[in-house]
N, C-alpha and C positions, 0 to 999 in steps of 0.2 A: 374873325380875321377880317381886316379892312382891305378895301380895294382902292387902287389909284389908277388914274388915267395917264397913260404914257404913250407918246408918239413913237412909232417904229420907223427907224431910218436905217436902211441897209447899208448906206454909205458911211455911216459913223463907226468909229472904232469902239472897242469894248470899254476903253477908259471914259470917254464922254457918256456912254450909256450908264456906267456905274455912277458917275457924278450926277447925271440927271435923275437916276433912281433915288439917290440920297436926298437930292433937293426936293423931289416930290414927297418924300417922307417927312420933310421938314427937319432933318437931322443935320447937325454940324459934324465936322470931321472928328471933333473931340467926343461927341456923344456916340458916334459909331465905333470909335476906338474903345471906349469904355464898355460898350455892349458886346463887342466881339473879342476883346482882348488883344487886338492887332494894333501894333504901334502906328501912330499918326503918320510917320514918315513913309511907312509901307503903303498906307491907304492913298496918300497923295501921289506916290510914285506910280501906283496902278491907275489912278484916275488920269494922270498926265502921260501914261504909257512910256515912262522912263524905264524901259526894260533892261537897259545896260547895267542897272543896279542889281539884277537878279541873275543867278547862274543856273538855276534848276527850274524848268518850266512846270514840273509837277508841284514844286513848292508854291509857285504862283497860282496854279489851279486850285490848290487847297484853300488859299486865302480868298480867291475870288468866290468859291463856293460858300465860304463862311460869311462873307460880306453880303452876297446876294440873298442868301437864305435869311439873314438877319433883317434885310430890307423887304422881304416877301416878294422878291423878283423872280424871274424865270431864269433858273440856273443854266439850263441847256442853251438858251438864247445867248447869254453873255459868254459862256464858254466857247460856243461856236464862233463868235466874233474874235475871241482871243486866239483860237486856233487858226482862223483865217489870217490874223495878223502875223502869226508865226510862219505860215506858208508864204506870205508876201515877203517876209524878211529872209526866207530860206533857212530858217533855223529849226523848223519842226523835224525835218528828216534827219538832220545832223545832230540834233540835241540828244545827249546821253544823260539820262537821269543819274544824278550823283548819288552814291550810296550814303548811308547814314554815317559811316566811318570817315568818308571823305569830307563831308560837311561838318563833322563834329571834331573840334579840337580836343586833344587829350587833356589839356588844362581845364576844359570846361567841365570835365567829370570830377574835378577836385573841388569839393565844398568843405571849407575849413570847419564850419560849425558841425557838420555831420561826422567828420573825422574826430573832432573834439569830443562829441557825445559818445563815440565808440571807444576811443582810447582811454578816456578818463574813468569810466566805470569798470574797464577791464582789470586794472590793478586792484581795485577795490573788491571785485568779484574773486580774484585770485587769493587775496588776503583773507577774505571771509571764508572761502573754501578751505584754505589751509587751517584756519582756526577751528572750524567745525571738525575737520579730520583729526586734528591734534586732540581736541576734547573727546572725540569718540574713542581714539586709541587710549587716552588716559583713563577714561571711565571703564573701558572693557578690560584693561590690563589688571593683573593681580597686584595688590598693594605690597609694599615692602614690609617685612616683619622681622624684628630682631628681639629675641627673648633674652633679658638680662638675668633674671632670677626666676626659678632656682636653676642650679647647674644640673646637668643630666646625671642621674644615678646618685643624687645627693641624699645623704642619710640625715633625718631630722629626729630630734629628741622630743618635739612637741607635735601634737596631733593637728597641726595646721601648717599651711604653706602659702606664701605670698608670691604671686606671679606678677612680674613687672617686665616691661619691654617698651619698644618704640615702633610705631607704624604710622601710616598716613592719618591725618586728623579726620578725613572723610570716611574712614573705614569703621566697621563694627568688629569688635574683638570678643570672642567667647572662649571660655576655658571649660572643657567638658560640658558644653551647652549652657554655661552660666555667663551672663553679660558682664564684661569688664567695664571699668570706668576709664574713659578716654578724655584727656585734656586737650586744649587747643593746640598744644605743641606736638600732639601725637603720642605722648607718653600714656601708658595704660597700666593699671594695677588691679589685682583681685586677690582677696584672701579667702581661702576655703578650707574646710576641715577634711582630714583624710583619715582612713582607718589604719589600724596597725598592719604593718607589712608594706609591700610594694604597691604603688599607685601610678597609673599611667595618666599623664596630663596631656590633653590635646588642645593646643592653642591655635585658633583659626581667626585670621583677619580677612574680612570680605567687604568689598564695595557693594553698594546697593544694586547696581546694574552690571557689575563686572565679575572678574574671577576672584579666586580666594588663594591665600597663602597659608600654609599650615606648618606648625612645628610641634614636635613631641618631646616631652621630658618625663623621665622616670624618677620618682622619689620614693624613699623608704622611711616609714615611721618606726623607730626602734627606741622605746623608752629606756632611760639609763637605769632606773630602779624597778625592774620588772620582778614580780613575785617568783620565788624559787620553785622549781618543779622537782619533786622527789622522784628519784629513780628507784623503783622497788628492788631491782637487782643489785643495787649498790647502796644499800641502806645499813648504817651501823647505829644501833640505839645507844643512848648515853647511859643506860642502866643495864647491867648484866642480867641475864635471865635468872642466874642462881640467886642474886641478891634482891630480887623483886618478886612481889606477889601480885597477882592480877585479880581484878574484879570485872566480871562481864556486865556491861551496862545494858540497859533495856534497849538502847539504840543499836546494839550489835557491836559497839566498839569495846576494846579492852583497855582498862585503865590500870597502869602499872604503879604500884606503891612500893617504894624502897624501904626495907626493914632498917 
């Protein structure tokens, strides 16, 4: 910290004291303004004691403290002279510190750039949130499923059935646990063999992270030319017992021979 020699004159006001302190430091008004961030016009008004330009004495005291501290001067000494000046002018007792709201204009709070930065990202955030919500609902919902063939309780003459239908292209379709082939359009098909009699077909369409849709079809395989089943209680032989002779075979069957 550097020291400077300064004369003390009790008759001089605070303004000349501040100007002398700045001159002893070898600083110009511009250099002091740059160091303190205080406008040049305010520094000159304080040094020239043009106090009619200020309305709040506390506002002036804060600026005096900043300037004197920056110049390494005695803050108490300069503030004492400033308050003596106010007493001489008769303004110290009657001065009422202005509140922040009285000094501040409402328009000063409006910064267009800050409002722009707030209102421009807001619609983008809303749109992005809506898109994420829509995708979450879409992925968690069960896909649409419409089975075209076979019809429910359809009777088939062949031991195979082809299951066709339409669902979402992003879904997986299984028929009784077997994976069906799905095209880009969402159409699917699967051919599988079925046993004789009635078969239950469970068609399930499921998204990877969502719900599932299910349809059930019953089909029956009944061949057109099934082997005849003889009823022992209603059997009429083509050869009368009186006109035929029998030979008991080693297999236990009786072979009838007509005379």
